MARZAKE-262670 format. One record per residue: x, z, y of N, C-alpha, C in turn. Coordinates in Angstrom, 3 decimals. Layout:
N
+----------+----------+----------+----------+----------+----------+----------+----------+----------+
!      nxx !      nzz !      nyy !     caxx !     cazz !     cayy !      cxx !      czz !      cyy !
+----------+----------+----------+----------+----------+----------+----------+----------+----------+
!        X !        Z !        Y !        X !        Z !        Y !        X !        Z !        Y !
...
+----------+----------+----------+----------+----------+----------+----------+----------+----------+
END
This chain:
148
+----------+----------+----------+----------+----------+----------+----------+----------+----------+
!      nxx !      nzz !      nyy !     caxx !     cazz !     cayy !      cxx !      czz !      cyy !
+----------+----------+----------+----------+----------+----------+----------+----------+----------+
!  -82.319 !   21.885 !   11.181 !  -81.196 !   21.056 !   11.104 !  -79.998 !   21.779 !   11.743 !
!  -78.852 !   21.823 !   11.015 !  -77.673 !   22.522 !   11.593 !  -77.064 !   21.724 !   12.736 !
!  -76.591 !   22.519 !   13.642 !  -75.885 !   21.811 !   14.831 !  -74.595 !   21.104 !   14.473 !
!  -74.363 !   19.953 !   15.004 !  -73.155 !   19.260 !   14.770 !  -72.000 !   19.637 !   15.740 !
!  -72.358 !   20.459 !   16.727 !  -71.445 !   20.832 !   17.712 !  -70.983 !   22.246 !   17.400 !
!  -69.678 !   22.458 !   17.147 !  -69.101 !   23.742 !   16.902 !  -68.918 !   24.519 !   18.251 !
!  -69.273 !   25.742 !   18.259 !  -69.058 !   26.593 !   19.375 !  -67.677 !   27.075 !   19.410 !
!  -67.022 !   26.942 !   20.574 !  -65.655 !   27.455 !   20.727 !  -65.649 !   28.895 !   21.205 !
!  -64.693 !   29.647 !   20.675 !  -64.418 !   30.993 !   21.212 !  -63.525 !   30.844 !   22.401 !
!  -63.906 !   31.454 !   23.487 !  -63.063 !   31.411 !   24.681 !  -62.020 !   32.534 !   24.563 !
!  -60.735 !   32.061 !   24.704 !  -59.646 !   32.910 !   24.592 !  -58.624 !   32.613 !   25.706 !
!  -57.711 !   33.465 !   25.916 !  -56.705 !   33.187 !   26.931 !  -55.862 !   31.986 !   26.579 !
!  -55.766 !   31.725 !   25.286 !  -55.000 !   30.480 !   24.848 !  -55.705 !   29.249 !   25.371 !
!  -56.985 !   29.201 !   25.415 !  -57.644 !   27.996 !   25.925 !  -57.341 !   27.773 !   27.434 !
!  -57.335 !   28.897 !   28.194 !  -57.024 !   28.793 !   29.620 !  -55.524 !   28.367 !   29.775 !
!  -54.634 !   28.886 !   28.929 !  -53.222 !   28.408 !   29.001 !  -53.112 !   26.929 !   28.628 !
!  -53.925 !   26.514 !   27.613 !  -53.782 !   25.122 !   27.193 !  -54.218 !   24.209 !   28.392 !
!  -55.336 !   24.577 !   28.983 !  -55.819 !   23.751 !   30.083 !  -54.835 !   23.728 !   31.212 !
!  -54.095 !   24.837 !   31.504 !  -53.083 !   24.815 !   32.552 !  -51.932 !   23.906 !   32.225 !
!  -51.546 !   23.824 !   30.942 !  -50.446 !   22.996 !   30.552 !  -50.853 !   21.500 !   30.507 !
!  -52.059 !   21.229 !   30.071 !  -52.527 !   19.846 !   29.952 !  -52.922 !   19.211 !   31.264 !
!  -53.511 !   19.957 !   32.121 !  -54.060 !   19.389 !   33.371 !  -52.977 !   18.685 !   34.182 !
!  -51.769 !   19.227 !   34.396 !  -50.788 !   18.461 !   35.137 !  -50.434 !   17.097 !   34.462 !
!  -50.419 !   17.098 !   33.148 !  -50.129 !   15.806 !   32.449 !  -51.192 !   14.776 !   32.734 !
!  -52.463 !   15.178 !   32.664 !  -53.545 !   14.235 !   32.989 !  -53.479 !   13.808 !   34.400 !
!  -53.250 !   14.795 !   35.372 !  -53.203 !   14.404 !   36.725 !  -52.028 !   13.577 !   37.147 !
!  -50.860 !   13.863 !   36.553 !  -49.696 !   13.144 !   36.990 !  -49.532 !   11.762 !   36.233 !
!  -49.958 !   11.734 !   35.040 !  -49.471 !   10.574 !   34.169 !  -50.522 !    9.416 !   34.075 !
!  -51.748 !    9.547 !   34.381 !  -52.679 !    8.540 !   34.019 !  -52.947 !    7.542 !   35.140 !
!  -52.781 !    7.917 !   36.352 !  -53.128 !    7.024 !   37.457 !  -52.170 !    7.171 !   38.566 !
!  -51.905 !    6.094 !   39.295 !  -51.050 !    6.202 !   40.466 !  -51.825 !    6.710 !   41.660 !
!  -53.037 !    6.476 !   41.798 !  -53.859 !    6.959 !   42.886 !  -54.452 !    8.278 !   42.560 !
!  -54.370 !    9.210 !   43.537 !  -54.829 !   10.614 !   43.351 !  -56.331 !   10.721 !   43.066 !
!  -57.189 !    9.756 !   43.495 !  -58.515 !    9.872 !   43.293 !  -59.085 !    9.327 !   42.029 !
!  -58.266 !    8.548 !   41.292 !  -58.781 !    7.734 !   40.195 !  -58.604 !    8.295 !   38.792 !
!  -58.421 !    9.596 !   38.689 !  -58.159 !   10.139 !   37.411 !  -59.464 !   10.530 !   36.741 !
!  -59.905 !    9.766 !   35.764 !  -61.117 !    9.992 !   35.107 !  -61.077 !    9.569 !   33.630 !
!  -62.133 !    9.711 !   33.011 !  -62.158 !    9.360 !   31.514 !  -61.856 !    7.964 !   31.235 !
!  -62.081 !    6.969 !   32.143 !  -61.715 !    5.658 !   31.950 !  -60.187 !    5.469 !   31.894 !
!  -59.460 !    6.244 !   32.759 !  -57.976 !    6.179 !   32.760 !  -57.500 !    6.604 !   31.333 !
!  -58.044 !    7.638 !   30.770 !  -57.630 !    8.159 !   29.481 !  -57.884 !    7.134 !   28.382 !
!  -59.161 !    6.582 !   28.529 !  -59.518 !    5.551 !   27.509 !  -58.674 !    4.331 !   27.553 !
!  -58.247 !    3.863 !   28.706 !  -57.374 !    2.705 !   28.873 !  -55.963 !    3.044 !   28.267 !
!  -55.505 !    4.164 !   28.481 !  -54.234 !    4.614 !   28.000 !  -54.225 !    4.599 !   26.479 !
!  -55.171 !    5.291 !   25.860 !  -55.294 !    5.336 !   24.448 !  -55.518 !    4.001 !   23.772 !
!  -56.364 !    3.214 !   24.437 !  -56.711 !    1.837 !   24.015 !  -55.353 !    1.023 !   23.944 !
!  -54.504 !    1.145 !   25.028 !  -53.299 !    0.414 !   25.090 !  -52.334 !    0.796 !   24.040 !
!  -52.297 !    2.089 !   23.672 !  -51.389 !    2.591 !   22.654 !  -51.880 !    2.427 !   21.214 !
!  -53.099 !    1.936 !   20.998 !  -53.719 !    1.933 !   19.778 !  -53.451 !    0.655 !   18.938 !
!  -52.715 !   -0.294 !   19.515 !  -52.477 !   -1.526 !   18.805 !  -51.007 !   -1.722 !   18.463 !
!  -50.784 !   -2.164 !   17.212 !  -49.414 !   -2.317 !   16.706 !  -48.494 !   -3.224 !   17.606 !
!  -49.091 !   -4.315 !   18.050 !  -48.293 !   -5.338 !   18.865 !  -47.903 !   -4.700 !   20.139 !
!  -48.854 !   -3.991 !   20.825 !  -48.624 !   -3.367 !   22.103 !  -47.571 !   -2.285 !   21.938 !
!  -47.636 !   -1.484 !   20.872 !  -46.589 !   -0.474 !   20.609 !  -45.215 !   -1.117 !   20.388 !
!  -45.173 !   -2.246 !   19.666 !  -43.873 !   -2.946 !   19.489 !  -43.363 !   -3.468 !   20.783 !
!  -44.198 !   -3.980 !   21.627 !  -43.825 !   -4.444 !   23.014 !  -43.200 !   -3.241 !   23.702 !
!  -43.791 !   -2.122 !   23.734 !  -43.322 !   -0.940 !   24.415 !  -41.946 !   -0.486 !   23.838 !
!  -41.963 !   -0.583 !   22.514 !  -40.598 !   -0.213 !   21.788 !  -39.451 !   -1.138 !   22.286 !
!  -39.761 !   -2.447 !   22.247 !  -38.712 !   -3.421 !   22.744 !  -38.319 !   -3.052 !   24.167 !
!  -39.246 !   -2.655 !   24.995 !  -38.923 !   -2.389 !   26.354 !  -38.123 !   -1.017 !   26.499 !
!  -38.284 !   -0.119 !   25.505 !  -37.409 !    1.061 !   25.528 !  -35.977 !    0.770 !   25.228 !
!  -35.702 !   -0.402 !   24.494 !  -34.403 !   -0.685 !   24.121 !  -33.762 !   -1.736 !   25.050 !
!  -34.576 !   -2.351 !   25.988 !  -34.092 !   -3.426 !   26.924 !  -34.696 !   -3.100 !   28.270 !
!  -33.866 !   -3.250 !   29.251 !  -34.307 !   -2.965 !   30.661 !  -35.561 !   -3.883 !   31.019 !
!  -35.446 !   -5.102 !   30.714 !  -36.520 !   -5.998 !   31.115 !  -36.498 !   -7.201 !   30.120 !
!  -37.728 !   -7.663 !   29.802 !  -37.849 !   -8.887 !   28.888 !  -38.765 !   -9.877 !   29.484 !
!  -38.382 !  -11.120 !   29.407 !  -39.207 !  -12.243 !   29.868 !  -40.349 !  -12.512 !   28.858 !
!  -41.453 !  -12.939 !   29.401 !  -42.624 !  -13.175 !   28.479 !  -42.290 !  -14.256 !   27.470 !
!  -41.341 !  -15.193 !   27.765 !  -40.971 !  -16.250 !   26.862 !  -40.287 !  -15.630 !   25.683 !
!  -39.603 !  -14.505 !   25.746 !  -38.952 !  -13.828 !   24.663 !  -40.057 !  -13.120 !   23.758 !
!  -41.032 !  -12.561 !   24.449 !  -42.136 !  -11.961 !   23.636 !  -42.775 !  -13.007 !   22.788 !
!  -43.014 !  -14.275 !   23.353 !  -43.556 !  -15.343 !   22.579 !  -42.725 !  -15.689 !   21.376 !
!  -41.353 !  -15.711 !   21.551 !  -40.558 !  -15.985 !   20.417 !  -40.598 !  -14.994 !   19.334 !
!  -40.584 !  -13.739 !   19.738 !  -40.591 !  -12.578 !   18.872 !  -41.880 !  -12.476 !   18.067 !
!  -42.983 !  -12.469 !   18.786 !  -44.323 !  -12.252 !   18.121 !  -44.937 !  -13.519 !   17.573 !
!  -44.538 !  -14.615 !   17.997 !  -45.104 !  -15.905 !   17.500 !  -46.658 !  -15.892 !   17.677 !
!  -47.058 !  -15.484 !   18.803 !  -48.481 !  -15.436 !   19.063 !  -48.833 !  -16.571 !   20.149 !
!  -50.086 !  -17.073 !   20.013 !  -50.464 !  -17.952 !   21.032 !  -50.455 !  -17.291 !   22.422 !
!  -50.094 !  -18.101 !   23.452 !  -49.898 !  -17.537 !   24.735 !  -51.123 !  -16.678 !   25.238 !
!  -52.379 !  -17.139 !   25.098 !  -53.527 !  -16.302 !   25.434 !  -53.603 !  -14.920 !   24.752 !
!  -53.256 !  -14.796 !   23.515 !  -53.142 !  -13.637 !   22.753 !  -52.184 !  -12.662 !   23.334 !
!  -50.942 !  -13.202 !   23.566 !  -49.833 !  -12.362 !   24.127 !  -50.277 !  -11.881 !   25.514 !
!  -50.793 !  -12.760 !   26.317 !  -51.293 !  -12.416 !   27.695 !  -52.293 !  -11.239 !   27.639 !
!  -53.152 !  -11.342 !   26.694 !  -54.186 !  -10.278 !   26.458 !  -53.516 !   -8.968 !   26.235 !
!  -52.580 !   -8.865 !   25.345 !  -51.868 !   -7.651 !   25.060 !  -51.110 !   -7.137 !   26.320 !
!  -50.446 !   -8.047 !   26.974 !  -49.628 !   -7.601 !   28.142 !  -50.485 !   -7.135 !   29.253 !
!  -51.659 !   -7.778 !   29.495 !  -52.570 !   -7.354 !   30.506 !  -53.177 !   -5.950 !   30.195 !
!  -53.375 !   -5.617 !   28.970 !  -53.843 !   -4.257 !   28.667 !  -52.761 !   -3.256 !   29.011 !
!  -51.504 !   -3.597 !   28.678 !  -50.380 !   -2.667 !   29.042 !  -50.291 !   -2.506 !   30.521 !
!  -50.454 !   -3.596 !   31.331 !  -50.384 !   -3.533 !   32.766 !  -51.564 !   -2.719 !   33.255 !
!  -52.706 !   -2.937 !   32.797 !  -53.973 !   -2.187 !   33.255 !  -53.810 !   -0.681 !   32.995 !
!  -53.134 !   -0.306 !   31.951 !  -52.966 !    1.093 !   31.609 !  -51.749 !    1.629 !   32.386 !
!  -51.106 !    0.788 !   33.242 !  -49.946 !    1.153 !   34.022 !  -48.793 !    1.643 !   33.166 !
!  -48.617 !    1.043 !   32.018 !  -47.443 !    1.390 !   31.097 !  -46.312 !    0.387 !   31.371 !
!  -46.588 !   -0.752 !   31.963 !  -45.494 !   -1.671 !   32.198 !  -45.652 !   -2.247 !   33.645 !
!  -44.514 !   -2.730 !   34.179 !  -44.488 !   -3.383 !   35.533 !  -44.037 !   -4.779 !   35.256 !
!  -44.343 !   -5.653 !   36.197 !  -43.948 !   -7.039 !   36.157 !  -43.131 !   -7.477 !   37.297 !
!  -42.299 !   -8.510 !   37.090 !  -41.593 !   -9.177 !   38.154 !  -41.724 !  -10.643 !   37.906 !
!  -42.084 !  -11.472 !   38.922 !  -42.096 !  -12.868 !   38.805 !  -40.881 !  -13.561 !   39.229 !
!  -40.424 !  -14.584 !   38.485 !  -39.278 !  -15.413 !   38.907 !  -39.627 !  -16.772 !   38.545 !
!  -40.060 !  -17.614 !   39.542 !  -40.546 !  -18.958 !   39.238 !  -41.824 !  -18.879 !   38.543 !
!  -41.865 !  -19.498 !   37.368 !  -43.107 !  -19.496 !   36.540 !  -43.060 !  -18.448 !   35.511 !
!  -41.942 !  -17.730 !   35.340 !  -41.872 !  -16.747 !   34.349 !  -42.092 !  -15.309 !   34.867 !
!  -42.637 !  -14.513 !   33.955 !  -42.882 !  -13.137 !   34.288 !  -42.030 !  -12.222 !   33.421 !
!  -41.352 !  -11.254 !   34.073 !  -40.546 !  -10.318 !   33.364 !  -41.226 !   -8.951 !   33.320 !
!  -41.121 !   -8.294 !   32.164 !  -41.731 !   -7.018 !   31.969 !  -40.737 !   -5.897 !   31.756 !
!  -41.059 !   -4.748 !   32.316 !  -40.259 !   -3.531 !   32.088 !  -41.178 !   -2.358 !   32.028 !
!  -40.737 !   -1.276 !   31.426 !  -41.492 !   -0.053 !   31.368 !  -41.766 !    0.555 !   32.797 !
!  -42.912 !    1.010 !   32.991 !  -43.205 !    1.717 !   34.195 !  -42.769 !    3.137 !   34.113 !
!  -41.507 !    3.448 !   34.528 !  -40.953 !    4.760 !   34.296 !  -41.494 !    5.776 !   35.267 !
!  -42.355 !    5.372 !   36.199 !  -43.122 !    6.250 !   37.096 !  -44.263 !    6.879 !   36.385 !
!  -44.739 !    6.259 !   35.275 !  -45.843 !    6.789 !   34.519 !  -45.332 !    7.868 !   33.660 !
!  -45.930 !    9.059 !   33.924 !  -45.599 !   10.305 !   33.278 !  -45.701 !   10.243 !   31.718 !
!  -46.641 !    9.529 !   31.233 !  -46.896 !    9.386 !   29.824 !  -45.787 !    8.583 !   29.165 !
!  -45.222 !    7.602 !   29.849 !  -44.142 !    6.840 !   29.335 !  -42.888 !    7.828 !   29.132 !
!  -42.705 !    8.636 !   30.134 !  -41.637 !    9.521 !   30.092 !  -41.746 !   10.534 !   28.981 !
!  -42.967 !   10.977 !   28.644 !  -43.146 !   11.965 !   27.579 !  -42.947 !   11.313 !   26.232 !
!  -43.453 !   10.050 !   26.091 !  -43.472 !    9.337 !   24.785 !  -42.260 !    8.534 !   24.562 !
!  -41.318 !    8.410 !   25.570 !  -40.191 !    7.459 !   25.509 !  -39.374 !    7.662 !   24.171 !
!  -38.971 !    8.868 !   23.938 !  -38.076 !    9.068 !   22.775 !  -38.856 !    8.846 !   21.421 !
!  -40.095 !    9.179 !   21.440 !  -40.936 !    8.991 !   20.236 !  -41.094 !    7.518 !   19.922 !
!  -41.436 !    6.726 !   21.007 !  -41.581 !    5.298 !   20.826 !  -40.229 !    4.601 !   20.444 !
!  -39.198 !    4.996 !   21.144 !  -37.917 !    4.390 !   20.911 !  -37.431 !    4.601 !   19.511 !
!  -37.792 !    5.674 !   18.851 !  -37.398 !    6.045 !   17.520 !  -38.372 !    5.514 !   16.438 !
!  -39.376 !    4.866 !   16.871 !  -40.327 !    4.389 !   15.856 !  -39.590 !    3.399 !   14.975 !
!  -40.017 !    3.319 !   13.667 !  -39.466 !    2.268 !   12.786 !  -40.553 !    1.326 !   12.510 !
!  -40.202 !    0.046 !   12.287 !  -41.140 !   -0.986 !   11.997 !  -41.244 !   -1.126 !   10.442 !
!  -42.487 !   -1.045 !    9.944 !  -42.604 !   -1.103 !    8.509 !  -42.295 !   -2.459 !    7.870 !
!  -42.437 !   -3.493 !    8.684 !  -42.163 !   -4.877 !    8.317 !  -40.721 !   -5.270 !    8.594 !
!  -39.954 !   -5.089 !    7.572 !  -38.482 !   -5.275 !    7.657 !  -38.121 !   -6.752 !    8.066 !
!  -38.899 !   -7.698 !    7.531 !  -38.635 !   -9.092 !    7.812 !  -38.735 !   -9.354 !    9.322 !
!  -39.870 !   -8.915 !    9.879 !  -40.024 !   -8.944 !   11.319 !  -38.991 !   -8.288 !   12.121 !
!  -38.509 !   -7.214 !   11.635 !  -37.500 !   -6.455 !   12.394 !  -36.187 !   -7.227 !   12.476 !
!  -35.817 !   -7.826 !   11.384 !  -34.548 !   -8.677 !   11.432 !  -34.813 !   -9.901 !   12.347 !
!  -35.985 !  -10.482 !   12.174 !  -36.330 !  -11.679 !   13.045 !  -36.303 !  -11.303 !   14.517 !
!  -36.895 !  -10.117 !   14.858 !  -36.984 !   -9.649 !   16.194 !  -35.498 !   -9.464 !   16.798 !
!  -34.625 !   -8.832 !   15.987 !  -33.251 !   -8.594 !   16.449 !  -32.539 !   -9.884 !   16.703 !
!  -32.756 !  -10.940 !   15.913 !  -32.156 !  -12.242 !   16.213 !  -32.659 !  -12.872 !   17.521 !
!  -33.971 !  -12.721 !   17.753 !  -34.514 !  -13.205 !   18.999 !  -33.950 !  -12.493 !   20.209 !
!  -33.723 !  -11.159 !   20.054 !  -33.359 !  -10.399 !   21.172 !  -31.861 !  -10.531 !   21.469 !
!  -31.065 !  -11.159 !   20.605 !  -29.655 !  -11.242 !   20.864 !  -29.395 !  -12.053 !   22.108 !
!  -30.241 !  -13.072 !   22.301 !  -30.131 !  -13.883 !   23.592 !  -31.426 !  -13.633 !   24.365 !
!  -31.307 !  -12.586 !   25.244 !  -32.455 !  -12.274 !   26.057 !  -32.660 !  -13.105 !   27.340 !
!  -31.641 !  -13.931 !   27.588 !  -31.780 !  -14.837 !   28.793 !  -32.843 !  -15.900 !   28.507 !
!  -33.644 !  -16.231 !   29.478 !  -34.524 !  -17.288 !   29.358 !  -34.237 !  -18.374 !   30.357 !
!  -35.046 !  -19.403 !   30.373 !  -34.806 !  -20.540 !   31.298 !  -34.804 !  -20.114 !   32.786 !
!  -35.476 !  -18.989 !   33.075 !  -35.569 !  -18.543 !   34.492 !  -34.287 !  -17.933 !   35.000 !
!  -33.342 !  -17.417 !   34.137 !  -32.192 !  -16.802 !   34.512 !  -31.101 !  -17.717 !   34.843 !
+----------+----------+----------+----------+----------+----------+----------+----------+----------+
END
């Protein structure tokens, strides 16, 4: 039976690649210096693998801070579903929160190295669904919520 694992040729390029990638992994995935492992990477990719979560991050690239109530207006999701998506982004350390009364405000975690690398890519993403894009823009015109 043929092997399913391809053998890699070791070249200097491989060592160069590891030298370039290692600082990204070490700096960007976890705030604590001991916790950089495969689970950090998995959480990051999982957080970025969903269209709604990518749209949340995109909205946050365009706005300093957004209240959870505005996300509810924009995405028209039940509160538990929206909370699920936001908790995944928090767990991956892609967003930070601030509480004011009963409301929670979200902003990008600009201390996260991955956010800094992907910022311009995410900001320039286009939404395939033009109807939702227009609707989102209307919701975002008034970003103030009851807590402000």
